[in-house]
ChimeraX commands (.cxc) that place a marker at each C-alpha (Angstrom):
marker #1 position 28.86,14.56,-38.22 radius 0.5
marker #1 position 28.28,10.93,-37.27 radius 0.5
marker #1 position 28.66,11.76,-33.55 radius 0.5
marker #1 position 25.98,14.46,-33.80 radius 0.5
marker #1 position 23.31,12.19,-35.34 radius 0.5
marker #1 position 22.15,10.58,-32.01 radius 0.5
marker #1 position 21.81,13.99,-30.38 radius 0.5
marker #1 position 19.84,15.32,-33.34 radius 0.5
marker #1 position 17.58,12.27,-33.22 radius 0.5
marker #1 position 16.79,12.97,-29.57 radius 0.5
marker #1 position 15.03,16.12,-30.73 radius 0.5
marker #1 position 12.34,13.97,-32.32 radius 0.5
marker #1 position 11.82,11.63,-29.36 radius 0.5
marker #1 position 8.57,12.12,-27.44 radius 0.5
marker #1 position 7.31,9.95,-24.59 radius 0.5
marker #1 position 4.03,10.77,-22.85 radius 0.5
marker #1 position 4.13,14.25,-24.32 radius 0.5
marker #1 position 7.63,15.02,-23.00 radius 0.5
marker #1 position 10.70,15.76,-25.04 radius 0.5
marker #1 position 13.97,13.88,-24.51 radius 0.5
marker #1 position 15.28,16.80,-22.46 radius 0.5
marker #1 position 12.28,16.68,-20.09 radius 0.5
marker #1 position 12.54,12.88,-19.84 radius 0.5
marker #1 position 16.20,13.12,-18.82 radius 0.5
marker #1 position 15.46,15.86,-16.29 radius 0.5
marker #1 position 12.58,13.90,-14.72 radius 0.5
marker #1 position 14.63,10.68,-14.64 radius 0.5
marker #1 position 17.50,12.40,-12.80 radius 0.5
marker #1 position 15.12,14.10,-10.41 radius 0.5
marker #1 position 13.11,10.98,-9.59 radius 0.5
marker #1 position 15.95,8.44,-9.48 radius 0.5
marker #1 position 18.71,10.43,-7.81 radius 0.5
marker #1 position 17.37,13.47,-6.03 radius 0.5
marker #1 position 14.15,12.21,-4.46 radius 0.5
marker #1 position 15.14,8.62,-3.74 radius 0.5
marker #1 position 13.14,6.98,-0.95 radius 0.5
marker #1 position 13.10,3.42,0.28 radius 0.5
marker #1 position 9.76,1.81,-0.37 radius 0.5
marker #1 position 8.71,-0.71,2.25 radius 0.5
marker #1 position 5.99,-3.25,1.72 radius 0.5
marker #1 position 3.28,-3.03,4.35 radius 0.5
marker #1 position 0.65,-5.70,3.85 radius 0.5
marker #1 position -2.95,-4.63,4.28 radius 0.5
marker #1 position -5.60,-7.25,4.80 radius 0.5
marker #1 position -8.82,-5.63,3.66 radius 0.5
marker #1 position -10.97,-8.58,4.74 radius 0.5
marker #1 position -9.51,-8.50,8.26 radius 0.5
marker #1 position -10.20,-4.78,8.56 radius 0.5
marker #1 position -13.82,-5.34,7.54 radius 0.5
marker #1 position -14.35,-8.23,9.94 radius 0.5
marker #1 position -12.39,-6.86,12.92 radius 0.5
marker #1 position -15.39,-5.27,14.65 radius 0.5
marker #1 position -17.53,-8.37,14.15 radius 0.5
marker #1 position -14.82,-10.58,15.65 radius 0.5
marker #1 position -14.48,-8.30,18.69 radius 0.5
marker #1 position -18.25,-8.34,19.20 radius 0.5
marker #1 position -18.35,-12.15,18.96 radius 0.5
marker #1 position -15.52,-12.49,21.48 radius 0.5
marker #1 position -17.33,-10.23,23.92 radius 0.5
marker #1 position -20.53,-12.27,23.49 radius 0.5
marker #1 position -18.65,-15.53,24.14 radius 0.5
marker #1 position -17.15,-14.13,27.34 radius 0.5
marker #1 position -20.58,-12.93,28.42 radius 0.5
marker #1 position -22.09,-16.37,27.68 radius 0.5
marker #1 position -19.44,-18.03,29.87 radius 0.5
marker #1 position -20.31,-15.72,32.73 radius 0.5
marker #1 position -24.01,-16.49,32.34 radius 0.5
marker #1 position -23.31,-20.23,32.38 radius 0.5
marker #1 position -21.32,-19.86,35.60 radius 0.5
marker #1 position -24.17,-17.92,37.19 radius 0.5
marker #1 position -26.71,-20.57,36.13 radius 0.5
marker #1 position -24.51,-23.37,37.50 radius 0.5
marker #1 position -24.12,-21.53,40.79 radius 0.5
marker #1 position -27.89,-21.13,41.08 radius 0.5
marker #1 position -28.52,-24.79,40.28 radius 0.5
marker #1 position -25.85,-26.19,42.56 radius 0.5
marker link #1:1,2 radius 0.2
marker link #1:2,3 radius 0.2
marker link #1:3,4 radius 0.2
marker link #1:4,5 radius 0.2
marker link #1:5,6 radius 0.2
marker link #1:6,7 radius 0.2
marker link #1:7,8 radius 0.2
marker link #1:8,9 radius 0.2
marker link #1:9,10 radius 0.2
marker link #1:10,11 radius 0.2
marker link #1:11,12 radius 0.2
marker link #1:12,13 radius 0.2
marker link #1:13,14 radius 0.2
marker link #1:14,15 radius 0.2
marker link #1:15,16 radius 0.2
marker link #1:16,17 radius 0.2
marker link #1:17,18 radius 0.2
marker link #1:18,19 radius 0.2
marker link #1:19,20 radius 0.2
marker link #1:20,21 radius 0.2
marker link #1:21,22 radius 0.2
marker link #1:22,23 radius 0.2
marker link #1:23,24 radius 0.2
marker link #1:24,25 radius 0.2
marker link #1:25,26 radius 0.2
marker link #1:26,27 radius 0.2
marker link #1:27,28 radius 0.2
marker link #1:28,29 radius 0.2
marker link #1:29,30 radius 0.2
marker link #1:30,31 radius 0.2
marker link #1:31,32 radius 0.2
marker link #1:32,33 radius 0.2
marker link #1:33,34 radius 0.2
marker link #1:34,35 radius 0.2
marker link #1:35,36 radius 0.2
marker link #1:36,37 radius 0.2
marker link #1:37,38 radius 0.2
marker link #1:38,39 radius 0.2
marker link #1:39,40 radius 0.2
marker link #1:40,41 radius 0.2
marker link #1:41,42 radius 0.2
marker link #1:42,43 radius 0.2
marker link #1:43,44 radius 0.2
marker link #1:44,45 radius 0.2
marker link #1:45,46 radius 0.2
marker link #1:46,47 radius 0.2
marker link #1:47,48 radius 0.2
marker link #1:48,49 radius 0.2
marker link #1:49,50 radius 0.2
marker link #1:50,51 radius 0.2
marker link #1:51,52 radius 0.2
marker link #1:52,53 radius 0.2
marker link #1:53,54 radius 0.2
marker link #1:54,55 radius 0.2
marker link #1:55,56 radius 0.2
marker link #1:56,57 radius 0.2
marker link #1:57,58 radius 0.2
marker link #1:58,59 radius 0.2
marker link #1:59,60 radius 0.2
marker link #1:60,61 radius 0.2
marker link #1:61,62 radius 0.2
marker link #1:62,63 radius 0.2
marker link #1:63,64 radius 0.2
marker link #1:64,65 radius 0.2
marker link #1:65,66 radius 0.2
marker link #1:66,67 radius 0.2
marker link #1:67,68 radius 0.2
marker link #1:68,69 radius 0.2
marker link #1:69,70 radius 0.2
marker link #1:70,71 radius 0.2
marker link #1:71,72 radius 0.2
marker link #1:72,73 radius 0.2
marker link #1:73,74 radius 0.2
marker link #1:74,75 radius 0.2
marker link #1:75,76 radius 0.2
view
């Protein structure tokens, strides 16, 4: 009788609307059967927002250098 008490108590356990049987089934399925390695991939949201602006500024700087060279050539 004493050995059956924990199993009888599992009948009253509910977690997020699932019975103990469903919890055990989902735990086995998620931990053992569908195991995948999770890798951390950093994502810099600010960089993604500013990427286009940085490219545009770099292009403008290169263009400014070319204009300065042309002006120097005309002056000299």
